[in-house]
C-alpha positions as CSV (number, residue, x, y, z in Angstrom):
1,X,10.0,-67.5,138.0
2,X,10.7,-65.1,135.1
3,X,13.8,-63.8,136.8
4,X,15.0,-66.8,138.7
5,X,15.2,-69.4,135.3
6,X,17.8,-66.6,133.5
7,X,19.7,-66.2,136.6
8,X,20.3,-69.7,137.3
9,X,21.1,-70.4,133.5
10,X,23.4,-67.7,133.5
11,X,25.0,-69.2,136.1
12,X,25.5,-72.4,134.9
13,X,26.8,-71.3,131.9
14,X,29.2,-68.8,133.4
15,X,30.7,-71.9,135.6
16,X,32.8,-74.0,133.7
17,X,31.6,-76.9,135.7
18,X,28.1,-75.9,135.1
19,X,28.7,-76.1,131.4
20,X,30.1,-79.6,131.6
21,X,26.5,-80.4,134.0
22,X,24.7,-78.9,130.9
23,X,26.7,-81.1,128.4
24,X,26.5,-84.4,130.2
25,X,22.9,-83.3,131.1
26,X,22.4,-83.5,127.1
27,X,23.9,-86.9,127.1
28,X,22.0,-88.4,129.7
29,X,18.7,-87.2,128.1
30,X,19.7,-89.2,124.8
31,X,20.8,-92.2,126.2
32,X,17.7,-92.5,129.6
33,X,14.7,-90.2,128.5
34,X,14.9,-90.3,125.0
35,X,14.4,-94.6,124.6
36,X,11.2,-94.5,126.9
37,X,10.0,-91.7,125.0
38,X,10.0,-93.2,121.9
39,X,8.7,-96.5,124.0
40,X,5.9,-94.5,125.1
41,X,4.9,-92.7,121.9
42,X,5.0,-96.7,120.1
43,X,2.4,-97.3,122.1
44,X,0.2,-94.1,121.3
45,X,-0.1,-94.8,117.7
46,X,-3.6,-96.4,116.8
47,X,-2.2,-100.2,116.5
48,X,-0.2,-99.2,120.1
49,X,-3.8,-97.7,121.5
50,X,-5.2,-101.4,120.4
51,X,-2.5,-103.3,122.1
52,X,-2.9,-101.5,125.1
53,X,-6.7,-102.8,125.2
54,X,-5.9,-106.4,124.2
55,X,-2.7,-106.8,126.9
56,X,-5.2,-105.0,130.2
57,X,-8.9,-105.7,129.1
58,X,-8.6,-108.3,125.8
59,X,-9.5,-111.8,125.2
60,X,-6.2,-112.5,126.0
61,X,-5.3,-110.3,128.5
62,X,-5.2,-113.2,131.6
63,X,-2.5,-115.2,129.7
64,X,-0.8,-111.8,128.0
65,X,-0.5,-109.6,131.5
66,X,-2.2,-111.1,134.3
67,X,-0.8,-114.2,134.6
68,X,2.7,-113.2,134.0
69,X,1.9,-109.9,136.5
70,X,0.9,-112.5,139.4
71,X,3.9,-115.5,138.5
72,X,6.1,-112.4,138.5
73,X,5.0,-110.7,141.7
74,X,5.3,-114.5,143.3
75,X,9.0,-114.7,142.0
76,X,9.8,-112.0,143.4
77,X,8.1,-112.0,146.6
78,X,9.8,-115.4,147.3
79,X,13.6,-114.3,145.9
80,X,13.0,-111.5,148.6
81,X,12.3,-113.7,151.7
82,X,14.8,-115.8,150.8
83,X,17.5,-113.5,150.1
84,X,17.4,-111.2,153.1
85,X,16.9,-114.5,155.1
86,X,19.9,-116.4,153.4
87,X,21.7,-113.2,153.0
88,X,20.8,-111.3,156.6
89,X,21.9,-114.6,158.7
90,X,25.2,-114.9,157.1
91,X,25.9,-110.9,157.2
92,X,25.5,-111.6,161.0
93,X,27.2,-114.8,161.4
94,X,30.1,-112.9,159.5
95,X,30.6,-109.8,161.2
96,X,28.7,-110.3,164.4
97,X,29.8,-113.7,165.8
98,X,33.6,-115.7,166.4
99,X,32.5,-117.9,163.9
100,X,35.9,-119.4,162.2
101,X,36.9,-118.5,158.4
102,X,35.0,-115.7,158.3
103,X,37.1,-113.9,155.6
104,X,36.3,-117.0,153.2
105,X,32.8,-117.5,154.4
106,X,32.6,-113.7,153.0
107,X,34.7,-113.9,149.9
108,X,32.5,-116.9,148.8
109,X,29.0,-115.0,150.1
110,X,29.7,-113.0,146.9
111,X,30.7,-114.9,144.1
112,X,26.9,-115.7,143.5
113,X,26.5,-112.2,142.6
114,X,29.2,-112.0,139.9
115,X,27.7,-115.2,138.3
116,X,25.2,-114.9,135.3
117,X,21.7,-116.2,136.8
118,X,22.0,-117.9,133.9
119,X,24.2,-120.2,135.0
120,X,23.0,-120.9,138.4
121,X,19.7,-122.3,136.1
122,X,21.9,-123.9,133.9
123,X,23.4,-125.6,136.8
124,X,19.9,-126.6,138.2
125,X,18.7,-127.8,135.0
126,X,22.1,-130.3,134.2
127,X,21.2,-131.8,137.7
128,X,17.3,-131.8,138.0
129,X,16.0,-132.2,134.6
130,X,13.3,-134.5,133.9
131,X,11.8,-135.9,131.3
132,X,8.7,-134.4,131.2
133,X,9.3,-131.5,128.5
134,X,11.3,-134.2,126.7
135,X,15.0,-134.0,126.1
136,X,17.8,-135.6,127.9
137,X,16.9,-135.4,131.6
138,X,19.5,-134.5,134.2
139,X,22.1,-136.3,136.5
140,X,19.6,-137.5,139.2
141,X,17.4,-138.9,136.2
142,X,20.1,-140.4,134.4
143,X,21.3,-142.2,137.9
144,X,17.7,-143.1,138.0
145,X,16.5,-140.4,141.0
146,X,12.7,-139.8,140.3
147,X,12.8,-136.2,140.1
148,X,9.3,-134.3,141.0
149,X,8.2,-131.9,137.9
150,X,7.6,-129.3,140.7
151,X,11.5,-129.4,141.6
152,X,12.2,-129.8,137.9
153,X,10.7,-126.8,136.3
154,X,8.3,-124.2,137.0
155,X,8.0,-121.7,140.0
156,X,10.4,-123.5,142.4
157,X,13.3,-123.7,140.4
158,X,13.1,-120.3,139.3
159,X,12.6,-118.5,142.3
160,X,15.9,-121.3,144.0
161,X,17.9,-120.3,141.6
162,X,17.3,-116.3,141.9
163,X,17.5,-116.8,145.7
164,X,21.1,-118.2,145.1
165,X,22.0,-115.6,142.9
166,X,20.5,-112.4,144.7
167,X,21.0,-113.6,148.5
168,X,24.8,-111.5,148.0
169,X,23.2,-107.8,147.5
170,X,21.7,-108.7,150.9
171,X,24.6,-110.1,152.5
172,X,26.7,-107.0,151.4
173,X,24.1,-104.5,152.8
174,X,23.5,-106.2,155.8
175,X,27.1,-107.0,156.8
176,X,27.4,-102.9,156.3
177,X,25.1,-101.8,158.5
178,X,25.8,-104.7,160.8
179,X,29.6,-103.1,160.9
180,X,28.2,-100.0,163.0
181,X,27.2,-101.7,165.5
182,X,29.1,-100.6,168.5
183,X,29.7,-103.6,170.7
184,X,29.6,-100.9,173.9
185,X,26.1,-100.7,173.4
186,X,25.6,-103.9,173.3
187,X,27.7,-104.9,176.3
188,X,25.9,-101.6,178.4
189,X,22.2,-103.4,177.9
190,X,23.6,-106.6,178.6
191,X,24.8,-104.8,181.6
192,X,21.5,-103.8,182.7
193,X,20.0,-107.6,182.7
194,X,19.2,-107.4,179.1
195,X,18.8,-111.0,177.5
196,X,20.8,-111.8,173.9
197,X,16.7,-111.6,172.1
198,X,16.4,-108.4,174.0
199,X,19.8,-106.6,172.9
200,X,19.0,-107.5,169.3
201,X,15.3,-107.2,169.2
202,X,16.3,-103.1,171.1
203,X,20.0,-103.0,169.1
204,X,20.9,-104.7,166.4
205,X,17.6,-105.0,164.9
206,X,16.7,-101.1,164.3
207,X,20.1,-100.7,162.7
208,X,20.3,-103.7,160.2
209,X,16.0,-103.2,159.2
210,X,16.9,-100.4,156.4
211,X,19.4,-102.6,154.9
212,X,17.4,-105.7,154.9
213,X,14.5,-103.8,153.3
214,X,16.6,-102.8,150.8
215,X,18.2,-105.5,150.3
216,X,14.4,-107.5,150.0
217,X,13.0,-104.8,147.8
218,X,15.8,-104.9,145.8
219,X,16.1,-108.3,145.7
220,X,12.3,-108.7,145.2
221,X,12.6,-106.1,142.1
222,X,15.2,-108.1,140.5
223,X,13.4,-111.6,141.1
224,X,10.3,-110.0,138.9
225,X,12.3,-108.7,136.1
226,X,14.5,-111.4,135.4
227,X,14.6,-112.7,132.2
228,X,17.2,-115.7,132.3
229,X,16.2,-118.5,135.2
230,X,11.9,-118.0,134.0
231,X,12.9,-118.8,130.5
232,X,15.0,-121.4,131.2
233,X,13.4,-123.6,133.6
234,X,9.7,-121.8,133.4
235,X,9.2,-121.5,129.5
236,X,9.3,-125.7,128.4
237,X,6.2,-125.7,130.9
238,X,4.5,-122.4,129.8
239,X,5.6,-120.7,133.6
240,X,5.4,-116.9,131.8
241,X,6.4,-113.8,133.4
242,X,6.3,-110.2,132.7
243,X,9.6,-110.7,131.3
244,X,9.4,-113.8,129.2
245,X,5.8,-113.0,128.3
246,X,7.3,-109.4,126.5
247,X,10.4,-111.3,124.9
248,X,8.0,-113.5,123.4
249,X,5.9,-110.6,122.0
250,X,8.4,-108.9,120.3
251,X,10.2,-111.8,119.1
252,X,7.2,-113.2,117.3
253,X,6.0,-110.2,115.5
254,X,3.9,-108.2,118.9
255,X,6.1,-105.9,118.9
256,X,3.0,-103.1,120.5
257,X,1.9,-105.7,123.0
258,X,5.9,-106.3,123.8
259,X,6.5,-102.3,124.1
260,X,2.8,-102.3,126.2
261,X,3.8,-104.8,128.5
262,X,8.4,-103.5,128.8
263,X,6.3,-100.6,130.4
264,X,4.6,-102.0,132.5
265,X,7.2,-104.2,133.7
266,X,8.7,-100.7,134.0
267,X,5.9,-99.5,136.3
268,X,6.4,-102.5,138.6
269,X,9.7,-102.1,138.6
270,X,9.9,-98.8,139.9
271,X,6.7,-98.9,142.5
272,X,8.7,-101.4,144.0
273,X,11.9,-99.5,144.2
274,X,9.8,-96.4,145.1
275,X,8.6,-98.2,148.1
276,X,12.0,-99.4,149.4
277,X,13.0,-95.7,149.0
278,X,10.3,-94.7,150.9
279,X,9.9,-97.4,153.3
280,X,14.1,-96.4,153.8
281,X,14.4,-93.0,154.0
282,X,10.9,-92.4,156.6
283,X,12.5,-94.8,159.1
284,X,13.7,-93.2,162.6
285,X,17.6,-93.0,162.4
286,X,19.9,-94.6,164.9
287,X,22.9,-93.0,165.9
288,X,25.8,-96.1,166.6
289,X,28.9,-94.3,165.8
290,X,30.6,-91.6,167.9
291,X,33.2,-89.4,168.2
292,X,34.7,-91.8,170.6
293,X,35.5,-95.3,168.4
294,X,33.7,-98.5,170.0
295,X,34.7,-101.8,169.6
296,X,32.7,-104.2,167.7
297,X,30.2,-106.4,169.3
298,X,30.9,-110.3,169.0
299,X,28.9,-113.0,170.0
300,X,30.1,-116.2,171.3
301,X,28.3,-119.1,169.7
302,X,29.8,-121.6,172.1
303,X,28.6,-125.4,171.0
304,X,26.7,-123.5,167.8
305,X,30.0,-122.6,165.9
306,X,31.3,-125.5,164.7
307,X,27.7,-126.8,163.4
308,X,26.5,-122.9,162.1
309,X,30.0,-122.2,160.2
310,X,29.3,-125.5,158.4
311,X,25.8,-124.6,157.4
312,X,27.6,-121.4,156.3
313,X,30.1,-123.0,154.1
314,X,27.6,-125.4,152.6
315,X,25.4,-122.9,151.4
316,X,27.9,-120.9,150.6
317,X,29.9,-123.4,148.5
318,X,26.5,-124.9,147.0
319,X,25.8,-121.5,145.5
320,X,29.6,-120.2,143.7
321,X,31.6,-123.5,143.8
322,X,29.4,-126.3,143.0
323,X,27.4,-124.1,139.9
324,X,30.7,-123.3,138.6
325,X,31.8,-127.3,139.1
326,X,28.6,-128.8,137.9
327,X,28.5,-126.7,134.3
328,X,32.7,-127.7,134.0
329,X,31.8,-131.3,134.6
330,X,28.8,-131.9,132.3
331,X,30.3,-129.7,129.4
332,X,32.5,-132.8,129.1
333,X,30.1,-135.2,129.5
334,X,29.9,-137.8,126.2
335,X,26.0,-138.1,126.8
336,X,23.7,-134.9,127.8
337,X,23.5,-134.3,131.4
338,X,25.2,-137.5,132.3
339,X,28.6,-138.4,134.4
340,X,27.8,-142.4,133.8
341,X,28.3,-142.4,129.6
342,X,31.7,-141.3,129.7
343,X,33.8,-138.0,129.0
344,X,35.2,-136.3,126.2
345,X,36.8,-132.9,125.2
346,X,34.7,-133.0,122.0
347,X,32.5,-129.9,123.3
348,X,36.2,-127.8,124.0
349,X,38.3,-128.7,120.9
350,X,36.3,-131.1,119.3
351,X,36.8,-130.9,115.2
352,X,33.1,-131.3,113.4
353,X,31.9,-134.7,113.4
354,X,28.6,-135.4,111.8
355,X,27.5,-137.8,114.5
356,X,28.2,-135.1,117.5
357,X,25.9,-132.2,117.8
358,X,24.9,-131.6,114.6
359,X,28.6,-131.4,113.2
360,X,29.5,-128.8,115.2
361,X,33.2,-127.7,116.8
362,X,34.3,-127.5,120.1
363,X,33.9,-124.3,121.8
364,X,37.5,-123.4,121.8
365,X,37.7,-124.6,117.8
366,X,34.5,-122.9,116.3
367,X,34.9,-119.2,114.8
368,X,31.4,-118.2,116.1
369,X,32.8,-118.9,119.6
370,X,35.5,-116.8,119.1
371,X,34.1,-114.5,117.4
372,X,31.4,-114.2,120.2
373,X,34.0,-114.1,122.8
374,X,36.0,-111.1,120.9
375,X,32.8,-109.1,120.7
376,X,31.8,-109.6,124.5
377,X,35.1,-108.8,125.5
378,X,35.3,-105.3,122.9
379,X,31.6,-104.9,124.4
380,X,32.5,-105.0,127.5
381,X,35.7,-102.7,127.8
382,X,33.9,-100.3,125.6
383,X,30.6,-100.2,127.8
384,X,33.4,-99.3,130.6
385,X,35.3,-96.9,129.4
386,X,32.0,-95.2,127.9
387,X,30.4,-95.9,131.1
388,X,33.1,-94.2,133.7
389,X,34.0,-91.6,131.8
390,X,30.3,-90.4,131.8
391,X,30.2,-91.5,135.6
392,X,33.1,-89.5,136.6
393,X,31.2,-86.3,134.7
394,X,28.2,-86.8,136.5
395,X,30.2,-87.2,139.8
396,X,32.6,-84.6,139.1
397,X,29.2,-81.9,138.4
398,X,27.8,-83.4,141.5
399,X,30.1,-83.4,143.9
400,X,31.7,-79.9,142.8
401,X,28.9,-78.0,141.7
402,X,28.0,-75.5,143.9
403,X,24.6,-73.1,144.3
404,X,22.9,-74.8,141.3
405,X,21.4,-77.8,142.7
406,X,18.4,-77.6,140.3
407,X,21.8,-79.6,137.3
408,X,23.2,-81.7,140.6
409,X,19.9,-83.0,140.9
410,X,18.2,-83.7,137.5
411,X,22.1,-85.2,136.8
412,X,21.3,-87.3,140.1
413,X,18.0,-88.1,138.6
414,X,19.2,-88.8,135.3
415,X,22.0,-91.2,136.4
416,X,19.9,-93.1,138.7
417,X,16.8,-93.7,136.6
418,X,18.4,-96.3,134.1
419,X,18.4,-98.5,137.2
420,X,14.3,-98.4,137.3
421,X,14.5,-99.7,134.4
422,X,14.6,-103.8,133.8
423,X,16.9,-104.8,131.6
424,X,14.8,-106.4,128.8
425,X,12.2,-103.7,128.9
426,X,15.1,-100.7,128.3
427,X,16.3,-102.9,125.3
428,X,12.6,-103.1,123.9
429,X,13.3,-99.3,124.3
430,X,15.8,-98.7,122.6
431,X,14.6,-100.6,119.4
432,X,11.3,-98.5,119.7
433,X,13.6,-95.7,119.6
434,X,16.5,-96.7,117.5
435,X,15.3,-99.3,115.2
436,X,14.2,-97.0,112.4
437,X,16.4,-94.1,111.2
438,X,16.0,-90.4,112.8
439,X,16.3,-87.8,110.7
440,X,20.5,-88.3,109.1
441,X,21.2,-90.7,111.6
442,X,20.4,-94.5,110.5
443,X,18.8,-97.1,111.8
444,X,20.8,-98.5,115.0
445,X,19.0,-101.8,115.3
446,X,22.0,-105.0,114.6
447,X,25.0,-102.6,115.0
448,X,27.5,-102.7,117.4
449,X,27.1,-99.1,118.5
450,X,23.6,-99.5,119.7
451,X,25.0,-102.0,122.4
452,X,27.8,-100.0,123.2
453,X,25.0,-96.9,123.6
454,X,22.4,-99.0,125.6
455,X,25.1,-101.0,127.9
456,X,26.2,-97.5,128.7
457,X,23.1,-96.5,129.5
458,X,22.0,-99.7,131.5
459,X,25.1,-99.5,133.7
460,X,25.0,-95.7,134.2
461,X,23.8,-96.0,138.1
462,X,27.4,-98.5,138.8
463,X,30.1,-95.9,137.1
464,X,28.0,-92.8,138.0
465,X,28.0,-93.8,142.0
466,X,31.7,-95.0,141.3
467,X,32.4,-91.5,140.4
468,X,31.1,-89.5,142.9
469,X,32.7,-91.8,145.9
470,X,35.8,-91.6,143.8
471,X,35.3,-88.2,143.1
472,X,34.1,-87.1,146.8
473,X,37.4,-88.5,148.3
474,X,39.6,-85.7,146.5
475,X,40.2,-82.4,148.5
476,X,38.7,-79.4,146.8
477,X,42.7,-77.5,147.9
478,X,44.4,-80.0,145.1
479,X,42.0,-78.5,142.7
480,X,41.8,-74.8,144.3
481,X,45.5,-75.1,144.1
482,X,45.4,-75.8,140.1
483,X,43.2,-72.9,139.7
484,X,45.4,-70.4,141.2
485,X,48.2,-71.6,138.9
486,X,46.3,-71.0,136.1
487,X,45.0,-74.9,134.9
488,X,41.6,-75.0,132.8
489,X,39.2,-77.9,133.5
490,X,39.9,-80.1,130.8
491,X,43.6,-80.1,132.3
492,X,42.4,-80.3,135.9
493,X,40.7,-83.4,135.6
494,X,43.5,-85.1,133.5
495,X,46.2,-84.2,135.4
496,X,44.7,-83.9,139.0
497,X,41.2,-85.9,139.4
498,X,41.7,-89.0,137.2
499,X,45.2,-89.8,138.3
500,X,44.2,-89.1,142.0
501,X,40.2,-91.1,141.8
502,X,42.1,-93.5,139.3
503,X,41.9,-96.5,141.7
504,X,37.8,-95.6,142.4
505,X,37.5,-95.7,139.1
506,X,38.7,-98.7,137.7
507,X,37.2,-100.7,140.6
508,X,33.7,-99.1,139.1
509,X,34.6,-99.8,135.8
510,X,35.5,-103.9,136.5
511,X,32.0,-104.1,137.5
512,X,30.1,-102.2,135.0
513,X,32.4,-105.0,132.9
514,X,31.1,-107.5,134.8
515,X,27.5,-106.5,134.2
516,X,27.9,-106.4,130.7
517,X,29.5,-109.9,130.1
518,X,27.2,-111.7,132.3
519,X,24.0,-109.7,130.8
520,X,20.5,-111.4,128.6
521,X,18.0,-109.4,129.7
522,X,19.4,-106.3,128.3
523,X,21.1,-107.8,125.5
524,X,19.0,-110.9,123.8
525,X,16.3,-108.2,122.2
526,X,19.2,-106.1,120.6
527,X,21.5,-108.7,119.4
528,X,21.5,-110.2,115.9
529,X,22.7,-113.9,113.9
530,X,25.8,-111.5,112.5
531,X,26.8,-109.8,116.0
532,X,26.9,-112.6,118.8
533,X,27.3,-112.5,122.3
534,X,28.5,-114.7,124.3
535,X,25.5,-115.0,127.1
536,X,22.8,-114.7,123.8
537,X,24.5,-117.6,122.5
538,X,24.5,-119.5,125.8
539,X,20.4,-119.1,125.6
540,X,20.1,-120.4,122.0
541,X,22.3,-123.5,123.1
542,X,20.2,-124.4,125.8
543,X,17.0,-123.4,124.2
544,X,18.4,-125.8,121.4
545,X,19.1,-128.4,123.1
546,X,22.9,-128.1,123.1
547,X,23.1,-128.4,126.8
548,X,27.2,-129.6,126.4
549,X,27.9,-126.4,124.2
550,X,25.5,-124.0,126.6
551,X,27.5,-125.3,129.5
552,X,31.0,-124.7,127.9
553,X,29.9,-121.1,127.0
554,X,28.5,-120.1,130.3
555,X,31.8,-121.5,131.6
556,X,33.9,-119.2,130.0
557,X,31.5,-115.7,130.9
558,X,31.9,-117.2,134.7
559,X,36.0,-117.2,133.9
560,X,35.4,-113.3,132.6
561,X,32.9,-112.3,135.4
562,X,34.8,-114.2,138.3
563,X,38.0,-112.9,137.4
564,X,36.9,-109.0,136.9
565,X,35.3,-109.5,140.0
566,X,38.4,-110.6,142.1
567,X,40.0,-107.1,140.5
568,X,37.3,-104.9,141.5
569,X,37.9,-106.4,145.1
570,X,41.6,-106.1,145.0
571,X,41.2,-102.6,144.0
572,X,38.7,-101.7,147.1
573,X,41.3,-102.7,149.0
574,X,40.8,-103.4,153.1
575,X,37.8,-101.7,153.1
576,X,35.1,-104.4,153.5
577,X,33.4,-104.4,157.0
578,X,34.2,-108.3,157.4
579,X,37.9,-107.7,156.7
580,X,37.6,-105.4,160.0
581,X,35.3,-107.7,162.1
582,X,37.9,-110.6,161.7
583,X,41.0,-108.8,162.3
């Protein structure tokens, strides 16, 4: 080791790309490793060690940890099962069958993931809320329909809204896998006498299983760590999950307990995602793409063509279009959650009126909302630029650095690590590390800089993946010719790499922007009243009973998110499995 390490370091420093890799590794260590180390260190102090015992074995451990853990696992399991069932079924319909309007169904199926999870939760509450917890009941109750408590509050609506949000993820993964199934293999199997069920079990299912397993476990991890839906639909009836219990602990001054819960939440999510990777990587591979090419399999649906297409449209419209329409309509309702009491534009453009909403102005005239909109857009753009530049650097080093696997391996690990950390736990880590001065660096809590740094860290996996993909499409020959002409690393990057990779990088930046604009879990602990964001204002309005304002602000977020998502899809071009299937 004594001879190997200096040699590796020397070769790394001698290579300009290696030096870039070392610099990027240092930045990632500050962004990712340091906050987690600070979080762990905070729980090892005397008060922190006491918090560990309180959370795991103390008199209140059942309500602090074990009951929220059980609720989180329940919600995660139901979310995973529902997401795979709906997403996998839609992917099969779009990619493998002759159903009409497949492009439209596919487009609608990807919209829910672009929506904030709290948009679906607010839409559910607007329709199904009853009078169990007080306040104005929902649309159905206003029409005289008795809504059971288990539909209005608790695990059922939480899981339902999370399924509606995350089934898009399973759809995308399953569609990409099904697109590789060679139709000639299926036809050959049918010619030997195999039934459609046998073909599906022996050919289609083995190919798509890794994608379904990945989608299920990713949905499980997201369901376990999601904050918005449990907070809006569970907290009013004391249905606690790990994320809501963590938020409650920190916001009520039980900071050490909150940090302990954050580490436990990280452990649960990381275990699930690690299991996903092991299960998928441990499966046998199935070669379905040969050198001779192959035709896409098309299953004739016959009489079931119409009913299945109608069912798919109903599912997609109820999870993509209908929630937006409900939120928009309810933001104009004169009475909260009532479509029979008349409509007004006050909550959008009304001046202050003491008799309405405690004198608050409409969202388009309220300086607080305008400030929050500008801050949200500015934060999204800042994080998109910062994460994209850092992700491009990571991708460039990983793709271009030859013979230095330890450097590229560490970069890959560090860039993927934030994916294992739930947003609210990452927010707690940044508070633990940067909430107090560090040498000459002042405390960053409550500053725009901390929001940008945390946003870059949280979205780094998306940006790094986009960077690797974009750089991987650029031939080494182009840069080698520039090297011969005497161009240095900086000039090659500015004059060759970035222009050629710009399309893919812009698509990645758009997705980063969407993630930040709609994010609540990460920002809910980091934002202060002096620095408002739209997502956090939405949660505060909803918690305080100002449903019209909450829904109106959510519509603004949806417009920003969907607009950026459409831009990303256009930049991706025709490289989508259902486009080829429908052609």
